[in-house]
C-alpha positions in Angstrom: 0.0 0.0 0.0 1.2 3.5 -0.8 0.3 6.5 1.3 -1.8 9.1 -0.5 0.2 12.1 0.8 3.9 12.6 1.5 5.1 11.6 5.0 7.8 13.9 6.3 9.5 13.2 9.6 11.9 15.2 11.7 13.2 13.1 14.7 14.0 14.4 18.1 15.3 11.7 20.5 15.0 11.6 24.3 14.8 9.0 27.1 11.6 8.3 29.0 11.1 6.0 32.0 7.7 5.4 33.5 6.7 2.8 36.2 7.8 -0.7 35.3 7.6 -0.2 31.6 10.9 1.1 30.2 10.7 2.9 26.9 13.1 4.7 24.6 11.1 7.4 22.8 11.7 9.1 19.6 9.3 12.0 19.1 8.5 12.9 15.5 6.2 15.2 13.7 4.5 13.7 10.6 2.9 15.7 7.9 0.0 14.1 6.0 -1.3 16.6 3.4 -1.7 19.8 5.4 -2.2 18.1 8.8 0.7 17.4 11.2 0.6 14.6 13.7 2.9 13.8 16.6 4.2 10.3 16.7 6.6 8.5 19.0 8.6 5.4 18.4 9.0 3.6 21.7 10.9 0.5 22.8 8.5 -1.3 25.2 10.0 -3.4 28.0 13.6 -2.0 27.7 15.4 1.0 29.0 18.0 0.7 26.2 17.4 1.5 22.6 17.0 -1.3 20.1 16.4 -4.0 22.9 12.7 -3.6 23.5 9.6 -4.3 21.4 9.4 -1.4 19.0 6.1 0.4 18.6 5.1 3.6 16.7 2.3 5.6 18.3 0.5 8.4 16.4 -1.1 10.9 18.8 -4.4 12.6 17.9 -5.1 10.5 14.8 -8.9 11.1 14.7 -8.8 12.6 11.2 -6.9 9.7 9.6 -8.9 7.1 7.7 -8.3 3.4 8.0 -6.4 3.6 4.7 -4.2 6.3 6.0 -3.5 4.3 9.2 -2.7 1.2 7.2 -0.4 3.1 4.9 1.5 4.7 7.8 1.9 1.3 9.5 3.2 -0.1 6.3 5.7 2.8 6.1 7.0 2.4 9.7 7.4 -1.4 8.9 7.3 -2.2 12.6 5.4 -5.2 13.9 2.7 -2.9 15.2 1.8 0.8 14.9 -1.0 2.3 17.0 -3.2 5.4 16.6 -4.6 7.3 19.7 -8.1 8.5 19.2 -11.0 10.0 21.1 -13.0 7.2 22.7 -16.4 6.2 21.4 -17.4 4.7 24.8 -18.2 7.1 27.6 -16.4 4.8 30.0 -13.1 4.9 28.1 -10.3 7.4 28.6 -9.0 7.0 25.0 -9.3 4.7 22.0 -6.5 2.9 20.2 -6.4 1.2 16.8 -3.6 -1.2 16.2 -2.1 -2.0 12.8 0.6 -4.3 11.5 2.2 -3.5 8.1 -0.6 -5.7 6.5 -3.7 -5.7 8.8 -5.5 -4.2 11.7 -5.6 -6.1 15.0 -8.4 -6.0 17.6 -5.9 -6.2 20.5 -2.2 -6.9 21.2 -0.1 -6.9 24.3 2.9 -4.6 23.9 1.0 -2.1 21.7 -1.6 -1.7 24.5 1.1 -1.0 27.1 3.2 1.3 24.9 0.2 3.2 23.8 -0.9 3.8 27.4 2.5 5.1 28.2 2.5 7.5 25.3 -1.0 8.7 26.1 0.0 9.4 29.7 3.3 11.1 28.7 1.3 13.3 26.3 -0.9 14.7 29.1 -3.6 12.0 29.2 -5.3 11.7 32.6 -7.8 9.0 33.6 -11.4 10.1 34.3 -11.4 7.9 37.4 -8.7 6.0 39.3 -8.1 3.3 36.6 -7.1 3.9 33.0 -9.6 2.5 30.6 -8.4 1.9 27.1 -10.9 1.2 24.2 -9.8 -1.0 21.3 -11.5 -3.1 18.7 -11.7 -6.0 21.2 -13.6 -3.8 23.7 -12.7 -1.9 27.0 
């Protein structure tokens, strides 16, 4: 699949450590048409770069279509790429869609944890005590 627009990225690296999940983040702005999106590439389960499970997380991806998401996931060529969205369920704090380079997944382990970390580090706050993530598999 080829993206419809040009994807331009300018990396800015920094280290992040939260709770028990150790992540190495790379914060990047992506331009799709005239819209810019923030995306982070994180190494889940490692405090050292290139040793964790890599994950790309696009923040505020509500205006992207499923085709756009699939094209971006194909471009990153990681095992999974996630997209953070506004929740559809009133009970959820945020919604995530998970893509591989070839398909969308209803749920996956390390993308769920890495996406939660990026959501929190981007200013997300749970409505109540627990964080509730919405995905295709449910809450």
